[in-house]
C-alpha positions as CSV (number, residue, x, y, z in Angstrom):
1,X,21.1,2.7,-70.9
2,X,18.7,1.6,-67.9
3,X,18.8,3.5,-64.5
4,X,18.1,1.7,-61.4
5,X,16.1,3.3,-58.5
6,X,17.4,6.6,-57.2
7,X,19.5,6.4,-54.0
8,X,17.7,7.3,-50.9
9,X,18.4,10.6,-49.3
10,X,20.9,10.5,-46.7
11,X,19.4,12.0,-43.5
12,X,21.7,13.2,-40.8
13,X,21.8,11.7,-37.4
14,X,20.1,13.9,-35.0
15,X,20.5,13.3,-31.3
16,X,17.9,14.0,-28.9
17,X,18.5,14.8,-25.5
18,X,16.0,13.3,-23.2
19,X,13.6,16.2,-21.5
20,X,13.7,16.4,-17.9
21,X,11.1,14.4,-16.0
22,X,9.5,17.7,-14.6
23,X,9.0,19.1,-18.1
24,X,6.8,16.1,-19.2
25,X,4.9,16.4,-16.3
26,X,4.1,19.9,-16.7
27,X,3.3,19.7,-20.5
28,X,1.0,17.0,-19.7
29,X,-1.0,18.8,-17.1
30,X,-0.8,21.9,-18.9
31,X,0.8,24.1,-16.4
32,X,3.0,27.4,-16.7
33,X,6.2,26.5,-15.1
34,X,6.5,30.6,-14.4
35,X,3.0,30.6,-13.0
36,X,3.9,27.7,-10.6
37,X,7.3,29.5,-9.8
38,X,5.5,32.4,-8.9
39,X,2.8,30.7,-6.7
40,X,5.7,28.8,-4.8
41,X,7.5,32.0,-4.1
42,X,3.9,33.6,-2.8
43,X,3.2,30.6,-0.4
44,X,7.0,31.1,0.8
45,X,6.6,34.5,1.6
46,X,3.2,33.9,3.2
47,X,4.5,31.0,5.3
48,X,7.8,33.5,6.4
49,X,5.1,36.3,7.3
50,X,3.3,34.0,9.4
51,X,6.0,32.4,11.3
52,X,7.3,35.9,11.9
53,X,4.6,37.1,13.3
54,X,3.4,34.4,15.3
55,X,0.8,32.7,13.4
56,X,-1.4,36.3,13.0
57,X,-0.7,36.6,9.2
58,X,-2.9,34.1,7.9
59,X,-6.1,34.8,9.7
60,X,-9.3,35.4,8.1
61,X,-9.5,39.2,9.5
62,X,-6.1,39.7,8.1
63,X,-6.3,38.1,4.8
64,X,-9.5,40.1,4.2
65,X,-8.0,43.3,5.1
66,X,-5.0,42.9,2.5
67,X,-7.9,42.1,0.0
68,X,-9.8,45.0,0.7
69,X,-6.5,47.4,0.7
70,X,-5.6,46.2,-2.6
71,X,-8.6,46.1,-4.7
72,X,-8.2,49.8,-5.4
73,X,-4.7,49.0,-6.9
74,X,-6.0,46.1,-8.8
75,X,-8.6,48.0,-10.5
76,X,-6.2,50.5,-11.5
77,X,-4.1,48.1,-13.0
78,X,-6.5,46.5,-14.9
79,X,-7.5,50.0,-16.3
80,X,-3.5,50.8,-17.0
81,X,-3.5,47.2,-18.8
82,X,-5.9,48.4,-21.5
83,X,-4.1,52.1,-21.9
84,X,-0.7,50.0,-22.4
85,X,-2.3,47.6,-24.9
86,X,-3.5,50.4,-27.1
87,X,0.1,51.6,-27.0
88,X,-0.7,54.8,-25.1
89,X,0.6,56.0,-21.5
90,X,-0.9,58.0,-19.1
91,X,1.3,59.2,-15.9
92,X,-1.3,60.6,-14.0
93,X,-3.2,57.6,-12.9
94,X,-0.7,57.3,-10.0
95,X,-1.3,60.8,-9.0
96,X,-5.3,60.4,-9.1
97,X,-5.2,57.1,-7.1
98,X,-2.9,58.5,-4.3
99,X,-5.2,61.5,-4.0
100,X,-8.4,59.9,-3.9
101,X,-7.4,57.3,-1.5
């Protein structure tokens, strides 16, 4: 008895929703949506402080002072990232930073 060709497998019908337009733009530009959102929030905060202080916030002198004051916290945070990644914990870092400043 001769057999004919095997029937083609039945594939289910999958309905694809079209992705949002901006999602494709972020994917093409290889931008992280969360990082863009955080930068937008930071810009809104800066503009808000600048308008509340009458234009005194976004001056070069004030931005320099902010960067100098936050540099010790940035150095401490970098060291703590290494401690946390190795699954250790050190609670004395905050007290040492407060004592030495």
